[in-house]
VMD Tcl script that builds the backbone (N, CA, C; Angstrom):
set m [mol new atoms 276]
animate dup $m
set s [atomselect $m all]
$s set {name element resname resid chain x y z} {
  {N N MET 1 A 0.859 -1.167 0.002}
  {CA C MET 1 A 0.025 -0.012 0.013}
  {C C MET 1 A 0.895 1.212 -0.004}
  {N N THR 2 A 0.615 2.154 -0.859}
  {CA C THR 2 A 1.424 3.408 -0.945}
  {C C THR 2 A 1.132 4.275 0.271}
  {N N ASP 3 A 2.052 5.220 0.507}
  {CA C ASP 3 A 1.854 6.145 1.601}
  {C C ASP 3 A 0.555 6.934 1.443}
  {N N LEU 4 A 0.233 7.296 0.228}
  {CA C LEU 4 A -1.020 8.063 0.031}
  {C C LEU 4 A -2.199 7.199 0.383}
  {N N MET 5 A -2.236 5.935 -0.035}
  {CA C MET 5 A -3.376 5.095 0.240}
  {C C MET 5 A -3.415 4.778 1.727}
  {N N ARG 6 A -2.300 4.658 2.362}
  {CA C ARG 6 A -2.251 4.408 3.822}
  {C C ARG 6 A -2.902 5.619 4.538}
  {N N TRP 7 A -2.515 6.843 4.078}
  {CA C TRP 7 A -3.025 8.050 4.710}
  {C C TRP 7 A -4.535 8.150 4.423}
  {N N MET 8 A -4.961 7.868 3.207}
  {CA C MET 8 A -6.382 7.895 2.899}
  {C C MET 8 A -7.174 6.917 3.744}
  {N N TYR 9 A -6.592 5.715 3.969}
  {CA C TYR 9 A -7.281 4.698 4.787}
  {C C TYR 9 A -7.419 5.255 6.213}
  {N N GLU 10 A -6.351 5.717 6.769}
  {CA C GLU 10 A -6.354 6.156 8.169}
  {C C GLU 10 A -7.242 7.362 8.399}
  {N N HIS 11 A -7.223 8.322 7.469}
  {CA C HIS 11 A -7.922 9.590 7.631}
  {C C HIS 11 A -9.286 9.727 6.948}
  {N N TYR 12 A -9.604 8.878 6.037}
  {CA C TYR 12 A -10.844 9.020 5.311}
  {C C TYR 12 A -11.637 7.682 5.226}
  {N N ILE 13 A -11.034 6.644 4.721}
  {CA C ILE 13 A -11.779 5.377 4.448}
  {C C ILE 13 A -12.222 4.714 5.739}
  {N N ARG 14 A -11.300 4.487 6.632}
  {CA C ARG 14 A -11.654 3.808 7.900}
  {C C ARG 14 A -12.656 4.575 8.711}
  {N N PRO 15 A -12.449 5.938 8.895}
  {CA C PRO 15 A -13.473 6.703 9.654}
  {C C PRO 15 A -14.852 6.632 9.031}
  {N N GLN 16 A -14.896 6.640 7.648}
  {CA C GLN 16 A -16.193 6.558 6.984}
  {C C GLN 16 A -16.840 5.201 7.256}
  {N N ILE 17 A -16.066 4.110 7.207}
  {CA C ILE 17 A -16.585 2.790 7.469}
  {C C ILE 17 A -17.046 2.672 8.918}
  {N N GLU 18 A -16.210 3.091 9.815}
  {CA C GLU 18 A -16.549 2.969 11.238}
  {C C GLU 18 A -17.697 3.818 11.684}
  {N N SER 19 A -18.000 4.902 10.913}
  {CA C SER 19 A -19.104 5.753 11.336}
  {C C SER 19 A -20.466 5.234 10.800}
  {N N GLN 20 A -20.463 4.208 10.022}
  {CA C GLN 20 A -21.724 3.718 9.498}
  {C C GLN 20 A -22.455 2.968 10.633}
  {N N PRO 21 A -23.780 3.151 10.669}
  {CA C PRO 21 A -24.528 2.500 11.754}
  {C C PRO 21 A -24.505 0.961 11.553}
  {N N LYS 22 A -24.512 0.265 12.659}
  {CA C LYS 22 A -24.543 -1.145 12.694}
  {C C LYS 22 A -25.755 -1.665 13.414}
  {N N ASP 23 A -26.386 -2.622 12.856}
  {CA C ASP 23 A -27.564 -3.167 13.602}
  {C C ASP 23 A -27.019 -4.119 14.678}
  {N N PHE 24 A -27.928 -4.658 15.451}
  {CA C PHE 24 A -27.538 -5.462 16.592}
  {C C PHE 24 A -26.726 -6.721 16.174}
  {N N GLY 25 A -27.150 -7.397 15.092}
  {CA C GLY 25 A -26.465 -8.519 14.610}
  {C C GLY 25 A -25.021 -8.269 14.173}
  {N N GLU 26 A -24.860 -7.136 13.445}
  {CA C GLU 26 A -23.536 -6.814 12.995}
  {C C GLU 26 A -22.640 -6.443 14.182}
  {N N ALA 27 A -23.182 -5.682 15.133}
  {CA C ALA 27 A -22.377 -5.278 16.280}
  {C C ALA 27 A -22.013 -6.519 17.084}
  {N N MET 28 A -22.926 -7.501 17.198}
  {CA C MET 28 A -22.623 -8.752 17.949}
  {C C MET 28 A -21.511 -9.540 17.235}
  {N N GLN 29 A -21.608 -9.649 15.922}
  {CA C GLN 29 A -20.559 -10.369 15.216}
  {C C GLN 29 A -19.171 -9.706 15.374}
  {N N LEU 30 A -19.147 -8.412 15.252}
  {CA C LEU 30 A -17.862 -7.723 15.425}
  {C C LEU 30 A -17.296 -7.933 16.809}
  {N N ASP 31 A -18.131 -7.833 17.814}
  {CA C ASP 31 A -17.718 -7.971 19.196}
  {C C ASP 31 A -17.212 -9.397 19.428}
  {N N LEU 32 A -17.958 -10.400 18.972}
  {CA C LEU 32 A -17.506 -11.810 19.110}
  {C C LEU 32 A -16.144 -12.022 18.432}
  {N N LEU 33 A -16.006 -11.497 17.271}
  {CA C LEU 33 A -14.700 -11.641 16.563}
  {C C LEU 33 A -13.561 -10.979 17.308}
  {N N ASN 34 A -13.763 -9.805 17.764}
  {CA C ASN 34 A -12.720 -9.120 18.520}
  {C C ASN 34 A -12.383 -9.802 19.810}
  {N N ASN 35 A -13.355 -10.380 20.459}
  {CA C ASN 35 A -13.138 -11.101 21.717}
  {C C ASN 35 A -12.381 -12.469 21.511}
  {N N GLU 36 A -12.556 -13.012 20.342}
  {CA C GLU 36 A -11.952 -14.350 20.117}
  {C C GLU 36 A -10.507 -14.264 19.605}
  {N N LEU 37 A -10.138 -13.151 18.972}
  {CA C LEU 37 A -8.800 -13.056 18.375}
  {C C LEU 37 A -7.766 -12.547 19.393}
  {N N ASP 38 A -6.609 -13.147 19.348}
  {CA C ASP 38 A -5.546 -12.639 20.239}
  {C C ASP 38 A -4.936 -11.398 19.576}
  {N N ALA 39 A -4.020 -10.750 20.183}
  {CA C ALA 39 A -3.480 -9.436 19.676}
  {C C ALA 39 A -2.879 -9.528 18.305}
  {N N ASN 40 A -2.119 -10.655 18.047}
  {CA C ASN 40 A -1.508 -10.804 16.732}
  {C C ASN 40 A -2.547 -10.979 15.625}
  {N N LEU 41 A -3.579 -11.793 15.921}
  {CA C LEU 41 A -4.612 -11.977 14.885}
  {C C LEU 41 A -5.458 -10.758 14.670}
  {N N GLN 42 A -5.649 -9.963 15.709}
  {CA C GLN 42 A -6.370 -8.677 15.571}
  {C C GLN 42 A -5.584 -7.744 14.676}
  {N N LYS 43 A -4.253 -7.727 14.847}
  {CA C LYS 43 A -3.393 -6.905 13.996}
  {C C LYS 43 A -3.455 -7.387 12.541}
  {N N THR 44 A -3.436 -8.705 12.373}
  {CA C THR 44 A -3.519 -9.261 11.038}
  {C C THR 44 A -4.877 -8.942 10.367}
  {N N LEU 45 A -5.970 -9.069 11.162}
  {CA C LEU 45 A -7.315 -8.754 10.674}
  {C C LEU 45 A -7.352 -7.304 10.245}
  {N N GLN 46 A -6.764 -6.370 11.010}
  {CA C GLN 46 A -6.803 -4.970 10.635}
  {C C GLN 46 A -6.014 -4.695 9.396}
  {N N ALA 47 A -4.928 -5.427 9.148}
  {CA C ALA 47 A -4.161 -5.272 7.905}
  {C C ALA 47 A -4.953 -5.794 6.722}
  {N N VAL 48 A -5.665 -6.877 6.915}
  {CA C VAL 48 A -6.479 -7.428 5.816}
  {C C VAL 48 A -7.645 -6.559 5.529}
  {N N LEU 49 A -8.316 -5.967 6.546}
  {CA C LEU 49 A -9.422 -5.025 6.356}
  {C C LEU 49 A -8.918 -3.795 5.622}
  {N N ALA 50 A -7.740 -3.294 5.974}
  {CA C ALA 50 A -7.193 -2.090 5.348}
  {C C ALA 50 A -6.946 -2.409 3.861}
  {N N PHE 51 A -6.378 -3.538 3.576}
  {CA C PHE 51 A -6.086 -3.911 2.184}
  {C C PHE 51 A -7.376 -3.946 1.378}
  {N N TYR 52 A -8.385 -4.682 1.813}
  {CA C TYR 52 A -9.591 -4.801 1.051}
  {C C TYR 52 A -10.387 -3.462 1.016}
  {N N SER 53 A -10.316 -2.653 2.056}
  {CA C SER 53 A -11.002 -1.391 2.026}
  {C C SER 53 A -10.358 -0.471 0.982}
  {N N VAL 54 A -9.038 -0.445 0.950}
  {CA C VAL 54 A -8.347 0.427 -0.005}
  {C C VAL 54 A -8.599 -0.053 -1.472}
  {N N GLN 55 A -8.632 -1.394 -1.653}
  {CA C GLN 55 A -8.931 -1.908 -2.986}
  {C C GLN 55 A -10.345 -1.540 -3.445}
  {N N GLY 56 A -11.308 -1.610 -2.481}
  {CA C GLY 56 A -12.666 -1.203 -2.812}
  {C C GLY 56 A -12.749 0.263 -3.102}
  {N N PHE 57 A -11.999 1.115 -2.389}
  {CA C PHE 57 A -11.997 2.532 -2.649}
  {C C PHE 57 A -11.421 2.800 -3.993}
  {N N ARG 58 A -10.327 2.170 -4.339}
  {CA C ARG 58 A -9.667 2.399 -5.658}
  {C C ARG 58 A -10.589 1.948 -6.782}
  {N N LEU 59 A -11.305 0.833 -6.566}
  {CA C LEU 59 A -12.223 0.385 -7.561}
  {C C LEU 59 A -13.343 1.415 -7.726}
  {N N GLY 60 A -13.849 1.965 -6.642}
  {CA C GLY 60 A -14.903 2.994 -6.746}
  {C C GLY 60 A -14.410 4.188 -7.462}
  {N N VAL 61 A -13.185 4.625 -7.230}
  {CA C VAL 61 A -12.662 5.821 -7.920}
  {C C VAL 61 A -12.492 5.513 -9.431}
  {N N ARG 62 A -11.986 4.358 -9.734}
  {CA C ARG 62 A -11.833 4.006 -11.157}
  {C C ARG 62 A -13.199 3.859 -11.865}
  {N N THR 63 A -14.131 3.285 -11.189}
  {CA C THR 63 A -15.487 3.121 -11.752}
  {C C THR 63 A -16.138 4.483 -11.982}
  {N N GLY 64 A -16.027 5.333 -10.966}
  {CA C GLY 64 A -16.584 6.684 -11.081}
  {C C GLY 64 A -15.974 7.471 -12.204}
  {N N ALA 65 A -14.646 7.420 -12.372}
  {CA C ALA 65 A -13.947 8.045 -13.461}
  {C C ALA 65 A -14.418 7.527 -14.810}
  {N N ALA 66 A -14.520 6.214 -14.940}
  {CA C ALA 66 A -14.931 5.592 -16.200}
  {C C ALA 66 A -16.412 5.970 -16.515}
  {N N LEU 67 A -17.284 5.932 -15.516}
  {CA C LEU 67 A -18.667 6.331 -15.754}
  {C C LEU 67 A -18.756 7.809 -16.161}
  {N N GLN 68 A -17.993 8.658 -15.471}
  {CA C GLN 68 A -18.056 10.062 -15.821}
  {C C GLN 68 A -17.604 10.282 -17.260}
  {N N SER 69 A -16.559 9.628 -17.632}
  {CA C SER 69 A -16.078 9.728 -19.039}
  {C C SER 69 A -17.114 9.208 -20.020}
  {N N GLU 70 A -17.665 8.063 -19.736}
  {CA C GLU 70 A -18.660 7.400 -20.559}
  {C C GLU 70 A -19.893 8.254 -20.724}
  {N N LEU 71 A -20.387 8.808 -19.596}
  {CA C LEU 71 A -21.567 9.631 -19.611}
  {C C LEU 71 A -21.352 10.930 -20.289}
  {N N SER 72 A -20.171 11.533 -20.170}
  {CA C SER 72 A -19.900 12.838 -20.849}
  {C C SER 72 A -19.848 12.592 -22.381}
  {N N GLN 73 A -19.281 11.405 -22.789}
  {CA C GLN 73 A -19.256 11.126 -24.182}
  {C C GLN 73 A -20.695 10.853 -24.779}
  {N N GLU 74 A -21.463 10.157 -23.954}
  {CA C GLU 74 A -22.876 9.846 -24.371}
  {C C GLU 74 A -23.695 11.147 -24.447}
  {N N THR 75 A -23.480 12.038 -23.498}
  {CA C THR 75 A -24.189 13.328 -23.513}
  {C C THR 75 A -23.792 14.140 -24.753}
  {N N LYS 76 A -22.510 14.156 -25.122}
  {CA C LYS 76 A -22.066 14.830 -26.334}
  {C C LYS 76 A -22.707 14.235 -27.544}
  {N N TYR 77 A -22.746 12.913 -27.574}
  {CA C TYR 77 A -23.352 12.247 -28.708}
  {C C TYR 77 A -24.823 12.529 -28.819}
  {N N LEU 78 A -25.541 12.433 -27.701}
  {CA C LEU 78 A -26.970 12.692 -27.739}
  {C C LEU 78 A -27.239 14.129 -28.068}
  {N N GLY 79 A -26.448 15.053 -27.591}
  {CA C GLY 79 A -26.649 16.453 -27.911}
  {C C GLY 79 A -26.471 16.764 -29.330}
  {N N SER 80 A -25.586 16.024 -30.030}
  {CA C SER 80 A -25.375 16.288 -31.491}
  {C C SER 80 A -26.419 15.615 -32.358}
  {N N THR 81 A -27.151 14.626 -31.836}
  {CA C THR 81 A -28.155 13.953 -32.669}
  {C C THR 81 A -29.556 14.300 -32.346}
  {N N CYS 82 A -29.804 15.045 -31.282}
  {CA C CYS 82 A -31.193 15.415 -30.926}
  {C C CYS 82 A -31.560 16.682 -31.561}
  {N N SER 83 A -32.830 16.744 -31.940}
  {CA C SER 83 A -33.405 17.949 -32.463}
  {C C SER 83 A -34.178 18.595 -31.341}
  {N N HIS 84 A -33.932 19.879 -31.142}
  {CA C HIS 84 A -34.588 20.604 -30.029}
  {C C HIS 84 A -35.782 21.340 -30.545}
  {N N SER 85 A -36.335 20.964 -31.735}
  {CA C SER 85 A -37.434 21.704 -32.308}
  {C C SER 85 A -38.804 21.272 -31.819}
  {N N HIS 86 A -38.859 20.217 -31.076}
  {CA C HIS 86 A -40.144 19.736 -30.524}
  {C C HIS 86 A -39.962 19.380 -29.063}
  {N N THR 87 A -41.098 19.314 -28.373}
  {CA C THR 87 A -41.079 18.951 -26.952}
  {C C THR 87 A -41.765 17.595 -26.904}
  {N N PRO 88 A -41.377 16.756 -25.937}
  {CA C PRO 88 A -41.926 15.388 -25.841}
  {C C PRO 88 A -43.430 15.344 -25.523}
  {N N PHE 89 A -44.023 16.439 -24.946}
  {CA C PHE 89 A -45.413 16.426 -24.565}
  {C C PHE 89 A -46.289 17.376 -25.425}
  {N N SER 90 A -45.783 17.710 -26.621}
  {CA C SER 90 A -46.587 18.604 -27.472}
  {C C SER 90 A -47.780 17.877 -28.056}
  {N N GLU 91 A -48.840 18.587 -28.317}
  {CA C GLU 91 A -50.059 18.002 -28.916}
  {C C GLU 91 A -49.745 17.640 -30.376}
  {N N GLN 92 A -50.332 16.543 -30.855}
  {CA C GLN 92 A -50.129 16.127 -32.199}
  {C C GLN 92 A -51.300 16.414 -33.042}
}
mol reanalyze $m
mol bondsrecalc $m
mol representation Tube
mol addrep $m
């Protein structure tokens, strides 16, 4: 993980994830897991969670950029092929 991604995880991604509301079942599962793991396994779990969280974040950024590019191209295409001389609800 790069320094930038480590910083993003610590200062943005993890706080966002941790601030999400959890229902009783989710809170119970997290509590049970934390109570069962020793200190070394908790550290390993945190590293694995950081890895997958950053990968999910990067995927979201790439997907958003691709969608934005695709939508802007589609909008340009539609704008050049549409005729603005009629309205969709005009009487015939």
